[in-house]
Backbone as CSV, one residue per row, in Angstrom:
resi,resn,N_x,N_y,N_z,CA_x,CA_y,CA_z,C_x,C_y,C_z
1,MET,0.774,-0.685,0.145,0.510,-0.004,0.383,0.914,1.309,-0.195
2,CYS,0.429,2.005,-1.073,1.401,3.284,-1.163,0.366,5.160,0.189
3,ALA,1.430,5.405,0.746,0.942,6.633,1.603,0.939,7.325,0.856
4,THR,0.064,8.608,0.973,0.353,10.301,0.707,0.427,11.296,1.764
5,VAL,2.043,11.523,1.277,2.800,12.418,2.526,1.821,13.782,1.933
6,ILE,1.767,14.353,2.893,0.905,16.199,2.981,1.787,16.500,4.168
7,ASP,2.183,17.572,3.849,3.299,18.780,4.184,2.243,19.521,4.748
8,ILE,2.165,20.144,5.980,0.717,20.717,6.788,1.935,21.987,7.396
9,THR,3.258,22.199,7.080,3.488,23.196,6.946,2.977,24.341,6.847
10,ARG,2.601,25.822,7.529,2.150,26.628,7.130,3.474,27.826,6.981
11,PRO,3.337,28.096,5.772,3.684,29.653,4.852,4.448,30.493,6.690
12,THR,5.570,30.860,6.473,6.267,31.910,7.291,6.506,32.893,6.653
13,HIS,6.005,34.201,6.576,5.990,35.779,6.384,6.060,36.163,7.713
14,HIS,6.719,37.883,6.846,6.167,39.143,7.590,4.965,39.155,7.748
15,GLY,4.896,39.629,9.201,3.624,39.772,9.802,2.637,38.490,10.735
16,MET,2.907,36.884,9.822,2.639,36.509,10.806,2.241,36.432,11.797
17,PRO,0.795,35.555,12.623,0.651,35.278,13.929,1.710,35.052,14.708
18,VAL,2.019,35.465,15.895,2.452,34.915,16.856,2.520,34.664,18.314
19,TRP,2.993,33.787,19.032,2.374,33.659,20.590,2.496,35.114,21.591
20,ARG,2.021,35.275,21.940,1.871,37.057,22.530,3.031,36.487,23.264
21,GLY,4.115,37.378,23.586,5.826,37.953,23.291,6.648,37.174,22.715
22,ASP,5.947,36.813,22.231,6.537,36.309,21.107,6.929,37.450,20.114
23,PRO,8.890,37.063,19.496,9.322,38.509,18.139,8.593,38.414,17.742
24,GLN,8.033,39.444,16.866,7.005,39.110,15.340,8.104,39.131,14.321
25,VAL,7.679,38.440,13.104,8.949,37.756,12.200,8.098,39.019,11.806
26,ARG,9.651,38.340,11.019,10.118,40.023,10.260,11.366,39.254,9.317
27,PHE,12.014,40.131,8.071,12.511,39.224,6.494,13.291,40.347,6.062
28,ALA,13.870,40.308,6.309,15.157,41.948,5.953,16.392,41.454,4.377
29,PRO,16.488,41.845,3.424,16.782,41.614,2.576,19.045,42.157,2.790
30,ALA,19.523,41.164,3.725,20.896,41.157,3.789,21.381,41.369,2.433
31,LEU,21.720,40.542,1.788,22.844,40.603,0.348,21.874,41.187,-0.946
32,ASN,22.439,41.911,-1.992,21.209,41.777,-2.760,22.252,41.443,-4.287
33,ALA,22.174,40.710,-5.463,22.776,40.209,-6.267,23.566,41.198,-7.238
34,VAL,23.187,42.303,-7.441,22.938,43.103,-8.656,24.734,43.765,-7.382
35,ARG,24.153,43.928,-6.406,25.398,44.847,-5.583,26.870,43.692,-5.190
36,ASP,25.987,42.431,-5.180,26.788,41.178,-3.514,27.244,39.916,-3.776
37,GLY,26.421,39.331,-5.502,26.260,38.434,-6.181,25.591,37.432,-6.597
38,VAL,24.523,37.813,-5.251,24.055,37.233,-4.046,22.578,37.604,-4.033
39,ASN,21.400,37.487,-3.424,20.193,37.504,-3.321,20.186,36.402,-1.864
40,VAL,20.380,37.738,-0.907,20.155,36.939,1.253,19.446,37.523,1.365
41,ALA,18.515,37.053,2.424,18.026,37.559,3.824,17.655,37.770,4.766
42,ARG,17.749,38.522,5.544,17.643,37.988,7.407,16.593,38.150,6.930
43,VAL,16.541,36.903,8.268,14.711,36.663,9.117,15.089,36.414,10.849
44,CYS,14.048,36.676,10.915,14.213,37.081,12.690,13.018,36.645,13.362
45,MET,13.054,35.170,14.051,11.573,35.484,14.420,11.793,34.153,15.316
46,GLY,11.162,34.506,16.740,11.138,33.487,17.565,11.140,31.438,16.861
47,THR,11.072,30.922,17.959,11.718,29.396,17.864,10.054,28.878,17.554
48,HIS,8.585,30.025,18.058,7.468,28.916,17.957,6.943,29.614,17.213
49,SER,7.793,30.831,16.096,6.020,30.890,15.749,6.897,30.459,14.329
50,GLY,5.034,29.864,13.175,4.693,29.112,12.382,4.871,28.035,12.640
51,THR,4.833,27.005,11.896,4.709,25.099,12.216,6.113,24.817,12.896
52,HIS,6.253,24.152,13.952,7.734,23.901,14.255,6.606,22.533,15.605
53,ILE,7.675,22.039,16.469,8.054,20.984,17.102,8.789,21.573,18.455
54,ASP,8.193,21.395,19.409,8.635,22.035,20.880,9.718,20.205,21.183
55,ALA,11.110,20.345,21.076,11.607,20.529,21.985,11.315,19.213,23.655
56,PRO,11.412,18.331,23.976,11.308,17.750,25.491,12.038,19.120,26.532
57,SER,13.080,19.627,25.698,13.923,20.851,26.516,13.187,21.730,26.795
58,HIS,12.163,22.158,26.062,11.581,23.476,26.186,11.322,23.214,27.710
59,TYR,10.192,22.186,27.938,9.620,22.789,28.966,10.335,22.278,30.226
60,LEU,11.107,20.878,30.167,12.214,20.539,31.154,13.868,20.809,31.342
61,THR,14.418,21.917,31.227,16.148,21.264,30.785,16.898,20.473,31.181
62,SER,16.615,19.489,32.104,16.915,18.340,31.996,16.490,17.505,30.484
63,ALA,15.707,17.328,30.279,15.152,16.916,28.980,16.099,16.890,27.651
64,GLY,15.217,16.091,26.880,16.346,16.305,25.442,15.671,17.868,24.302
65,THR,16.853,17.522,23.602,16.946,18.962,22.061,16.057,17.833,21.162
66,VAL,15.684,19.058,20.114,14.435,18.539,19.629,15.753,17.880,18.102
67,ASP,17.251,17.792,18.532,17.324,16.740,17.519,17.480,15.588,17.344
68,ALA,17.731,15.318,19.015,17.431,13.931,19.358,15.984,12.936,19.127
69,ILE,14.988,13.497,18.721,13.612,13.118,18.231,13.514,12.891,16.815
70,PRO,13.524,10.983,16.620,13.888,10.457,15.832,12.551,10.673,15.123
71,LEU,12.595,11.434,13.396,12.233,11.545,12.566,10.938,10.150,12.475
72,GLU,11.151,9.528,12.403,10.059,8.285,12.577,8.590,9.060,13.114
73,SER,9.388,9.519,14.525,7.668,9.635,15.577,7.288,11.017,14.671
74,LEU,7.868,11.411,14.260,6.878,12.977,13.699,6.070,12.890,12.470
75,VAL,5.525,11.188,11.943,5.491,10.914,10.272,4.496,10.100,10.985
76,GLY,2.928,10.109,10.400,1.968,8.785,10.485,1.002,9.337,9.818
77,PRO,0.204,8.052,10.335,-1.597,9.263,9.409,-2.043,9.746,10.369
78,CYS,-2.918,10.621,9.468,-3.563,11.989,10.375,-4.952,12.138,9.575
79,PHE,-5.047,12.915,10.540,-6.637,14.275,9.418,-6.093,14.996,9.077
80,VAL,-6.248,15.698,7.719,-5.850,17.317,7.433,-7.224,17.839,7.726
81,VAL,-7.611,18.804,8.879,-9.327,19.572,8.897,-8.212,20.969,8.121
82,GLU,-9.610,21.854,7.573,-8.677,23.298,7.629,-10.306,24.094,7.771
83,ILE,-9.780,25.123,9.093,-10.531,25.975,9.381,-9.982,27.100,9.007
84,LYS,-11.789,28.011,8.531,-10.515,29.157,8.298,-11.774,30.319,9.247
85,THR,-11.055,31.018,9.607,-11.072,32.316,10.668,-11.697,33.635,10.065
86,SER,-12.000,33.998,10.138,-13.253,35.751,9.253,-12.183,36.924,9.931
87,GLY,-11.471,36.440,11.205,-10.854,37.986,11.678,-9.143,36.901,12.717
88,PRO,-8.941,37.903,13.578,-7.688,37.871,14.194,-8.140,36.794,15.183
89,VAL,-7.000,36.130,15.062,-6.901,34.871,16.127,-6.681,35.290,17.570
90,GLY,-7.250,34.592,18.270,-6.876,35.578,20.483,-6.897,36.504,20.241
C-alpha cells in the first residue's frame, strides 16, 4: 500500500501571527545580487513562530533537545482539517 505524504507546514511570512510575547516575524534584505553577487535575506523570528515542534527541553531543562527526536516519530497517519477564520485569532 502506498501512502500519501501531506506537508502541513504553514507558510512563514512577515507579520504572521505569533504567540503573545514572542518577537514578530520579519524578513529584510541582507545581500543584493546586483551589488553582492547573491540574494540573501535576514530572518528574525522566535523559535515558536509558524509550524514547529517543541523539544522536551522546552519544558524541562534536563530533557532531550529536538535533534534527539527520531524523524519516524513525527510521521504517521493523520487527519487534516482546514479551519478558516474571519478575523484575528486570539
